[in-house]
N, C-alpha and C positions, 0 to 999 in steps of 0.2 A: 393882748389883753382880752380880746374877745374870746380867744381860744381858752384862756384860763377860766373865764366866767362860764363858758359852755361846759368845760370839764367839771367845774364845781357843781353846776346845776345837774349834770348827768350823774354825778356821784351822790348828790343829796336826794335825788328823785326817789330812790327806793325807800328812804326813811320817811318821806312824806306819804307815799302811797300805802305803806304797810302800817302806818300809825306808830312807828318806833319813835320814842321820845329822845330828846337830845340829852337829857340829864339822867338817864338811867345809868346805874352804876356798873352793870355788867356789859355794857356796850361802849366800845371805844372807837367806833367807826369814824366819827367826826374828827377825833384827834388824829387818827391815822390818815384821814383824807387831807387834813390841813398839813400834816407833816409831809405827805407825798407832794402836795402842791408846792410847799416851800422847797422841798428837795428838787422838784422839776424846775422851779424858777431859778434856784441857785445854779443848778447844772446848766440851764439855758444861758444864764448870765455869763458864767465863766467858760463853758465849753463851746458855745455857739461860734465865736470867732475862729477857734481852732478847727472845729468840724467844718465850718463854712470854707475855711482855707483849704483843708484837705479835699473837700468835695470839689471846689473850684479848680484845684491843681489836677485832680483826677479828670474833671471835665475837659480841662485844657489839654491834658495828655491824650485823652480819647479823641478830641477834636484834631490834634496834630497828627495822630496816627491815622485818622480817617482821611485827612488831607493828603498825607503821604501815600496811603493806599489808593486814593483817587488819582493822584499824580502818576503813580505806577501803572494804574489801569489805563489812564490816558496815554502814557508812553507806550504801553503794550498794544493798545489799539492802533496807535500811529505806526508802530513797528509791523503790526499785522497787515495794515493797509499797504505799507511799503513792500512787505514781502509778497503780498498778493499782486501788487503792481509789477514787481520784478518777475514774479512767476508768469504773469500774462505776457510780459515782454519776452521772457525766455521762450515761451510757447510760440509766440509769433516768429522769433528768430529761428527756432527749430523748424518751423514750417517753411520759412524762407530757405533755410539751408537744404531741407529735403527737396523742395521744388527745384532749387538750383542744381542739386546733385542729380536729380532726374533729368533735367535739361542737358546737363553736361554728359550724362551717361548716354542719352539719345544722340547727342552730337558725336560723341566718340564712336558709338555703335555705327552711326551713318558713315562716318569717315572711314572706319575700318571696313565697312561693307563696300564702300567705293574702292578703297585700296585693294581689297580682295578681288573685286570684280575686274579691276584693271590688271591685277596679277594673273587672274584666270584667262583673260583675253590675251595677255602677252604670252602665257604658256601655250594657249591654243595656237597662236600665230607661229610660235617657235616650233611646236609639234608639227604643224602643217608644213612649215619650211623644211624641217628635218625629214618628214615623210617624202616630200617632193625630192629632196636631195638623195635620200636612200633609194627611191624609185629610179632616179636617174643613174645612180651607181649600180643598182641591180641590172638595169637595162644595159649599161655599158659592159658590165661583167659578163652578162649572158651573150652579148654580141662578140666580145673578145673570145669567150670560150668556143662559140660556134665557129668563129673565123679561125681560131687556132686549130680546131679539129679539122676544118675543111682544108686549111692551108697545109697542114702537116700530114694529112692523111695521104697515103700512097695509093689507096684504092680509088679514090675519086680524082678525076682529071677535069679541071674546070679552067676555062679561059678567063681572061680579064673582064670581058663583057658580062659573063655570068657572075663574077665576083661583085661587080658593081650592082647588078640586079638583086642579088641576095642581100647585099648590105642595105640597099634601099628598102627592100621589103621588111627587113628586120628592124630597121629604125622606125619605120612608120607604123 
C-alpha cells in the first residue's frame, strides 16, 4: 500500500510543480495515472502468486544446483586429497624400492667380487701347481735325454760311478 501511495505521489508531483490543473480538457494525465495504478494493482493481485511461485521454484532450483555443485566440489577435493596422499605413499614406496635395489645391487656386487677373488686365487694356485708340475716334467725329460745320449753314445765311455755323479749333478 505504501508503494502505491508513493507511486501516485511521484506521478502527481509534476502536475503540482508546473501548475497544471486537474480539470483542464486537453490533459488526461490523471486519468492515465489512475488507469495505470488500477492496472498495476489488478496485475499484482492476480499475477503475484504465479510470479512468486515461478521465482520461488527458480530460487529452489538454483539452490539445489548450488548444493549439488558444492557437493561435487567437496567430493572432488576429497578425491584430490586422496590422490595426493596416494601419490606421496607411492613416492615413499618408490624411494624404498630404489634404496632396497641399491642395497641388493651392492650385496650382489660384493658377493660376485668375493666369488671372483676366490676363483682368481684358485686359478693362481692351479697355475702354480701346473707350472711346478711342468717344471718337474721338463727336468725329467732333460735328464732322460741327457742320459739316453750318454748311455747310447759310443764315443763316450763312462763307468757306473760317473753315471751316478752326473745324475746327481743334473738333479740338483
